[in-house]
C-alpha positions as a Markdown table, in Angstrom:
| # | Residue | x | y | z |
|---|---|---|---|---|
| 1 | Met | -106.3 | -30.8 | -163.1 |
| 2 | Ser | -104.1 | -31.5 | -166.1 |
| 3 | Leu | -103.5 | -28.9 | -168.8 |
| 4 | His | -106.0 | -29.2 | -171.7 |
| 5 | Val | -104.4 | -28.9 | -175.2 |
| 6 | Pro | -106.8 | -27.2 | -177.7 |
| 7 | Arg | -108.0 | -29.6 | -180.4 |
| 8 | Lys | -108.0 | -28.5 | -184.0 |
| 9 | Arg | -110.7 | -31.0 | -184.9 |
| 10 | Phe | -113.1 | -29.3 | -182.6 |
| 11 | Gly | -111.9 | -25.8 | -183.7 |
| 12 | Gln | -111.0 | -24.9 | -180.1 |
| 13 | Asn | -109.8 | -21.3 | -179.6 |
| 14 | Phe | -110.3 | -20.5 | -175.9 |
| 15 | Leu | -111.3 | -16.9 | -174.9 |
| 16 | Ile | -108.8 | -15.5 | -172.4 |
| 17 | Asp | -109.2 | -11.7 | -172.6 |
| 18 | Gln | -111.0 | -10.5 | -169.4 |
| 19 | Gln | -112.1 | -7.2 | -170.9 |
| 20 | Val | -113.7 | -9.0 | -173.8 |
| 21 | Ile | -115.4 | -11.4 | -171.4 |
| 22 | Ala | -116.7 | -8.5 | -169.3 |
| 23 | Ala | -118.0 | -6.7 | -172.4 |
| 24 | Ile | -119.9 | -9.9 | -173.5 |
| 25 | Leu | -121.5 | -10.2 | -170.1 |
| 26 | Asp | -122.6 | -6.5 | -170.3 |
| 27 | Gln | -124.3 | -7.3 | -173.6 |
| 28 | Leu | -126.0 | -10.3 | -172.2 |
| 29 | Ala | -127.5 | -8.5 | -169.2 |
| 30 | Ile | -128.3 | -11.8 | -167.5 |
| 31 | Gln | -131.1 | -12.2 | -165.1 |
| 32 | Arg | -130.7 | -14.8 | -162.3 |
| 33 | Asp | -133.7 | -17.0 | -163.5 |
| 34 | Asp | -132.8 | -16.9 | -167.2 |
| 35 | Lys | -132.7 | -20.3 | -169.0 |
| 36 | Val | -129.2 | -20.1 | -170.5 |
| 37 | Val | -127.5 | -22.7 | -172.6 |
| 38 | Glu | -123.8 | -22.3 | -173.4 |
| 39 | Ile | -122.5 | -24.1 | -176.5 |
| 40 | Gly | -118.8 | -25.2 | -176.2 |
| 41 | Pro | -117.9 | -23.9 | -172.7 |
| 42 | Gly | -114.3 | -25.0 | -173.1 |
| 43 | Leu | -112.2 | -24.1 | -170.1 |
| 44 | Gly | -115.0 | -22.0 | -168.5 |
| 45 | Ala | -114.1 | -18.4 | -169.5 |
| 46 | Leu | -117.8 | -17.6 | -169.8 |
| 47 | Thr | -119.1 | -20.5 | -167.7 |
| 48 | Asp | -117.7 | -19.2 | -164.4 |
| 49 | Pro | -119.0 | -15.6 | -164.7 |
| 50 | Leu | -122.3 | -16.9 | -166.0 |
| 51 | Leu | -122.7 | -19.1 | -163.0 |
| 52 | Gly | -122.0 | -16.1 | -160.8 |
| 53 | Arg | -125.1 | -14.5 | -162.3 |
| 54 | Leu | -127.5 | -17.5 | -162.7 |
| 55 | Asp | -129.2 | -20.0 | -160.5 |
| 56 | His | -128.5 | -22.7 | -163.0 |
| 57 | Leu | -126.6 | -23.1 | -166.4 |
| 58 | Gln | -126.9 | -25.7 | -169.1 |
| 59 | Val | -123.9 | -26.4 | -171.4 |
| 60 | Val | -123.5 | -28.5 | -174.5 |
| 61 | Glu | -119.9 | -29.9 | -175.0 |
| 62 | Ile | -118.6 | -32.5 | -177.5 |
| 63 | Asp | -115.0 | -32.9 | -176.0 |
| 64 | Arg | -115.1 | -35.8 | -173.5 |
| 65 | Asp | -112.0 | -34.4 | -171.6 |
| 66 | Ile | -113.7 | -31.0 | -171.1 |
| 67 | Val | -117.0 | -32.8 | -170.1 |
| 68 | Ala | -115.0 | -34.6 | -167.4 |
| 69 | Arg | -113.4 | -31.4 | -166.2 |
| 70 | Leu | -116.8 | -29.6 | -166.1 |
| 71 | Arg | -118.4 | -32.5 | -164.1 |
| 72 | Gln | -115.5 | -32.6 | -161.7 |
| 73 | Gly | -115.4 | -28.8 | -161.2 |
| 74 | Tyr | -119.1 | -27.9 | -160.9 |
| 75 | Ser | -122.0 | -29.2 | -158.9 |
| 76 | Pro | -124.8 | -30.8 | -160.9 |
| 77 | Ala | -127.2 | -28.6 | -158.9 |
| 78 | Arg | -125.6 | -25.5 | -160.6 |
| 79 | Leu | -124.4 | -26.9 | -164.0 |
| 80 | Thr | -126.0 | -29.5 | -166.3 |
| 81 | Val | -123.6 | -30.8 | -168.8 |
| 82 | His | -125.0 | -32.3 | -172.1 |
| 83 | Glu | -122.3 | -34.3 | -173.7 |
| 84 | Gly | -122.7 | -34.4 | -177.5 |
| 85 | Asp | -122.6 | -32.5 | -180.8 |
| 86 | Ala | -124.5 | -29.2 | -180.8 |
| 87 | Leu | -125.3 | -29.8 | -184.4 |
| 88 | Ala | -127.5 | -32.8 | -183.4 |
| 89 | Phe | -128.8 | -31.4 | -180.1 |
| 90 | Asp | -132.5 | -31.0 | -179.5 |
| 91 | Phe | -132.9 | -27.5 | -178.2 |
| 92 | Gly | -136.6 | -27.8 | -178.5 |
| 93 | Arg | -136.8 | -30.6 | -175.9 |
| 94 | Leu | -134.5 | -28.6 | -173.6 |
| 95 | Ala | -136.8 | -25.6 | -173.8 |
| 96 | Ala | -139.9 | -27.8 | -173.1 |
| 97 | Asp | -138.1 | -29.3 | -170.1 |
| 98 | Ser | -137.1 | -25.9 | -168.8 |
| 99 | Gly | -140.6 | -24.5 | -169.4 |
| 100 | Ser | -139.1 | -21.3 | -170.8 |
| 101 | Arg | -137.5 | -20.0 | -174.0 |
| 102 | Leu | -133.8 | -20.3 | -174.1 |
| 103 | Arg | -131.0 | -17.8 | -174.2 |
| 104 | Val | -128.1 | -19.5 | -176.1 |
| 105 | Val | -124.6 | -18.2 | -175.9 |
| 106 | Gly | -121.2 | -19.4 | -177.1 |
| 107 | Asn | -117.8 | -18.9 | -178.5 |
| 108 | Leu | -118.5 | -21.1 | -181.5 |
| 109 | Pro | -115.9 | -23.1 | -183.4 |
| 110 | Tyr | -115.5 | -21.5 | -186.8 |
| 111 | Asn | -115.7 | -24.8 | -188.6 |
| 112 | Ile | -119.3 | -25.5 | -187.6 |
| 113 | Ser | -120.7 | -22.0 | -187.1 |
| 114 | Thr | -122.8 | -21.8 | -190.3 |
| 115 | Pro | -124.5 | -25.2 | -190.1 |
| 116 | Leu | -125.1 | -24.6 | -186.3 |
| 117 | Leu | -126.8 | -21.3 | -187.0 |
| 118 | Phe | -129.1 | -23.1 | -189.5 |
| 119 | His | -129.7 | -25.9 | -187.0 |
| 120 | Leu | -130.7 | -23.4 | -184.3 |
| 121 | Ala | -133.0 | -21.5 | -186.7 |
| 122 | Gly | -135.1 | -24.7 | -186.7 |
| 123 | Phe | -136.0 | -24.0 | -183.0 |
| 124 | Leu | -137.2 | -20.4 | -183.5 |
| 125 | Ala | -140.2 | -20.7 | -181.1 |
| 126 | Cys | -137.9 | -22.1 | -178.4 |
| 127 | Leu | -135.4 | -19.2 | -178.4 |
| 128 | His | -135.4 | -15.9 | -176.5 |
| 129 | Asp | -132.1 | -14.7 | -178.0 |
| 130 | Met | -128.7 | -15.9 | -179.0 |
| 131 | His | -125.3 | -14.3 | -178.5 |
| 132 | Phe | -122.3 | -15.8 | -180.4 |
| 133 | Met | -118.7 | -15.1 | -180.9 |
| 134 | Leu | -118.0 | -15.9 | -184.6 |
| 135 | Gln | -115.5 | -15.3 | -187.3 |
| 136 | Arg | -115.9 | -11.6 | -188.3 |
| 137 | Glu | -116.4 | -12.5 | -191.9 |
| 138 | Val | -119.4 | -14.7 | -191.0 |
| 139 | Val | -120.9 | -11.9 | -189.0 |
| 140 | Glu | -120.4 | -9.5 | -191.9 |
| 141 | Arg | -122.3 | -11.9 | -194.2 |
| 142 | Met | -125.1 | -12.3 | -191.6 |
| 143 | Val | -125.8 | -8.6 | -191.4 |
| 144 | Ala | -125.1 | -7.7 | -195.1 |
| 145 | Glu | -127.6 | -5.7 | -197.0 |
| 146 | Pro | -128.7 | -6.4 | -200.7 |
| 147 | Gly | -126.3 | -5.2 | -203.4 |
| 148 | Gly | -123.0 | -6.2 | -201.8 |
| 149 | Gly | -120.7 | -9.1 | -202.2 |
| 150 | Asp | -121.2 | -10.2 | -198.5 |
| 151 | Tyr | -125.0 | -10.6 | -199.1 |
| 152 | Gly | -125.9 | -14.2 | -199.8 |
| 153 | Arg | -127.9 | -17.2 | -198.7 |
| 154 | Leu | -126.8 | -16.9 | -195.1 |
| 155 | Ser | -127.9 | -13.2 | -195.0 |
| 156 | Val | -131.4 | -13.9 | -196.4 |
| 157 | Met | -132.2 | -17.1 | -194.4 |
| 158 | Leu | -131.1 | -15.6 | -191.1 |
| 159 | Gln | -132.5 | -12.1 | -191.6 |
| 160 | Tyr | -135.8 | -13.7 | -192.5 |
| 161 | Arg | -135.9 | -15.3 | -189.0 |
| 162 | Phe | -133.9 | -13.0 | -186.8 |
| 163 | Val | -133.2 | -9.4 | -186.0 |
| 164 | Ile | -129.4 | -9.4 | -186.1 |
| 165 | Asp | -127.0 | -6.9 | -184.5 |
| 166 | Arg | -123.2 | -6.9 | -184.7 |
| 167 | Leu | -122.1 | -5.9 | -181.2 |
| 168 | Leu | -118.4 | -6.1 | -180.7 |
| 169 | Asp | -115.2 | -6.8 | -182.8 |
| 170 | Val | -112.6 | -9.0 | -181.1 |
| 171 | Pro | -109.0 | -9.4 | -182.1 |
| 172 | Pro | -107.2 | -12.7 | -182.5 |
| 173 | Glu | -105.0 | -12.1 | -179.4 |
| 174 | Ala | -108.2 | -12.4 | -177.2 |
| 175 | Phe | -108.0 | -16.2 | -177.7 |
| 176 | Asp | -105.6 | -19.0 | -177.0 |
| 177 | Pro | -104.5 | -20.3 | -179.4 |
| 178 | Ala | -104.9 | -17.0 | -181.4 |
| 179 | Pro | -106.9 | -17.7 | -184.6 |
| 180 | Lys | -105.7 | -16.3 | -188.0 |
| 181 | Val | -108.9 | -14.3 | -188.3 |
| 182 | His | -110.7 | -11.5 | -186.4 |
| 183 | Ser | -113.9 | -12.3 | -184.5 |
| 184 | Ala | -117.1 | -10.5 | -183.7 |
| 185 | Leu | -119.9 | -10.9 | -181.2 |
| 186 | Val | -123.4 | -11.0 | -182.7 |
| 187 | Arg | -126.9 | -11.0 | -181.2 |
| 188 | Leu | -129.8 | -12.8 | -182.9 |
| 189 | Ile | -133.4 | -12.1 | -181.7 |
| 190 | Pro | -136.1 | -14.3 | -183.2 |
| 191 | Arg | -138.8 | -12.5 | -185.2 |
| 192 | Pro | -142.4 | -13.3 | -184.0 |
| 193 | Leu | -143.7 | -16.4 | -185.8 |
| 194 | Glu | -146.6 | -14.4 | -187.1 |
| 195 | Asp | -144.2 | -12.1 | -189.0 |
| 196 | Leu | -142.7 | -15.0 | -191.0 |
| 197 | Ser | -144.7 | -14.7 | -194.1 |
| 198 | Ala | -143.3 | -17.4 | -196.4 |
| 199 | Asp | -146.2 | -19.7 | -197.2 |
| 200 | Asp | -143.9 | -22.7 | -197.6 |
| 201 | Glu | -140.5 | -22.4 | -195.9 |
| 202 | Thr | -139.1 | -25.4 | -197.8 |
| 203 | Arg | -140.0 | -23.7 | -201.1 |
| 204 | Phe | -138.5 | -20.4 | -199.9 |
| 205 | Ser | -135.3 | -22.1 | -198.8 |
| 206 | Lys | -135.0 | -23.9 | -202.1 |
| 207 | Leu | -135.5 | -20.7 | -204.1 |
| 208 | Val | -132.8 | -18.8 | -202.1 |
| 209 | Ser | -130.4 | -21.7 | -202.5 |
| 210 | Leu | -130.9 | -21.9 | -206.3 |
| 211 | Ala | -130.5 | -18.1 | -206.7 |
| 212 | Phe | -127.3 | -17.9 | -204.8 |
| 213 | Gly | -126.0 | -21.2 | -206.1 |
| 214 | Gln | -125.2 | -19.4 | -209.3 |
| 215 | Arg | -125.0 | -15.9 | -208.0 |
| 216 | Arg | -123.1 | -14.5 | -211.0 |
| 217 | Lys | -125.9 | -15.5 | -213.3 |
| 218 | Met | -129.1 | -13.4 | -214.0 |
| 219 | Leu | -132.2 | -14.7 | -212.2 |
| 220 | Arg | -133.7 | -15.8 | -215.5 |
| 221 | Asn | -130.9 | -18.3 | -215.8 |
| 222 | Ser | -130.3 | -19.3 | -212.1 |
| 223 | Leu | -134.0 | -19.9 | -211.6 |
| 224 | Lys | -134.7 | -21.4 | -215.0 |
| 225 | Gly | -137.3 | -24.1 | -214.9 |
| 226 | Leu | -138.7 | -22.7 | -211.6 |
| 227 | Val | -139.9 | -19.3 | -212.7 |
| 228 | Asp | -140.1 | -17.5 | -216.0 |
| 229 | Asp | -139.5 | -13.9 | -217.2 |
| 230 | Gly | -143.2 | -13.1 | -217.1 |
| 231 | Gln | -143.6 | -14.2 | -213.5 |
| 232 | Leu | -140.5 | -12.2 | -212.4 |
| 233 | Ala | -141.7 | -9.1 | -214.2 |
| 234 | Ala | -145.2 | -9.5 | -212.7 |
| 235 | Leu | -143.6 | -9.2 | -209.3 |
| 236 | Gly | -141.6 | -6.2 | -210.2 |
| 237 | Val | -138.4 | -8.1 | -210.4 |
| 238 | Ser | -136.2 | -7.7 | -213.5 |
| 239 | Pro | -135.2 | -11.1 | -215.1 |
| 240 | Arg | -131.8 | -9.5 | -215.5 |
| 241 | Cys | -131.3 | -9.1 | -211.8 |
| 242 | Arg | -128.7 | -11.1 | -209.9 |
| 243 | Ala | -129.3 | -12.9 | -206.6 |
| 244 | Glu | -127.7 | -10.2 | -204.4 |
| 245 | Glu | -130.0 | -7.5 | -205.7 |
| 246 | Leu | -133.2 | -8.9 | -204.2 |
| 247 | Ser | -134.2 | -8.2 | -200.6 |
| 248 | Val | -135.5 | -10.7 | -198.1 |
| 249 | Asp | -139.0 | -9.6 | -198.8 |
| 250 | Asp | -138.5 | -10.0 | -202.5 |
| 251 | Tyr | -137.5 | -13.6 | -202.0 |
| 252 | Val | -140.6 | -14.2 | -199.8 |
| 253 | Arg | -142.9 | -12.6 | -202.4 |
| 254 | Leu | -141.3 | -14.7 | -205.2 |
| 255 | Ala | -141.5 | -17.9 | -203.2 |
| 256 | Asn | -145.1 | -17.3 | -202.4 |
| 257 | Ala | -146.0 | -16.6 | -206.0 |
| 258 | Leu | -144.6 | -20.0 | -207.1 |
| 259 | Lys | -147.3 | -22.0 | -205.4 |
């Protein structure tokens, strides 16, 4: 099989460190009948050991050359290859076809990681858990607590839907080509749907986007026209607060009060 040259447009940095791969597999604790979907299998660094632990694996891959390699190298009875963009992939249909909630894993391209996380958040009821290798900076934002500079829209929207744990830091030399940034492995476990207390998730999302869209401004200014000082004060929120000072629960309470 010919050598595959990593493509910048797909953000390809292939995992090559066997110790890191073993550590990821330990964190996954795969059971043979798990319904696992790997996003961006690349040259099979995780695919091979996953198949050693699973009856069947599903993968989503956009690179046609890699799709051809996968279909040539693995039996369809063991590996189902979905050719296409994970950002447009219907994980809900796959879960319905599988008859089980999905475990999603992947060494995600940095250039699509945030939109992909938001895309997957739309399939909450279909997910058992997710384990991703991401840029460390993104993981720091995902797990950030109120009050810090890393805390933002990504923190609020993902923490509302998932319990998130940073599991493992990974240096650039674990990849080929080596990226210019450090990476980290993160686990996301969906919160029970009954625990999601926003009355209107569209309103909640809009509120969070507006607040962090002008995060240096006080809430009385960033949310002007949507909520006034009196409404904020009635909820125990100072109009002089800035976006990063409010917790996830604060944003849910505020969004619910706006109805």
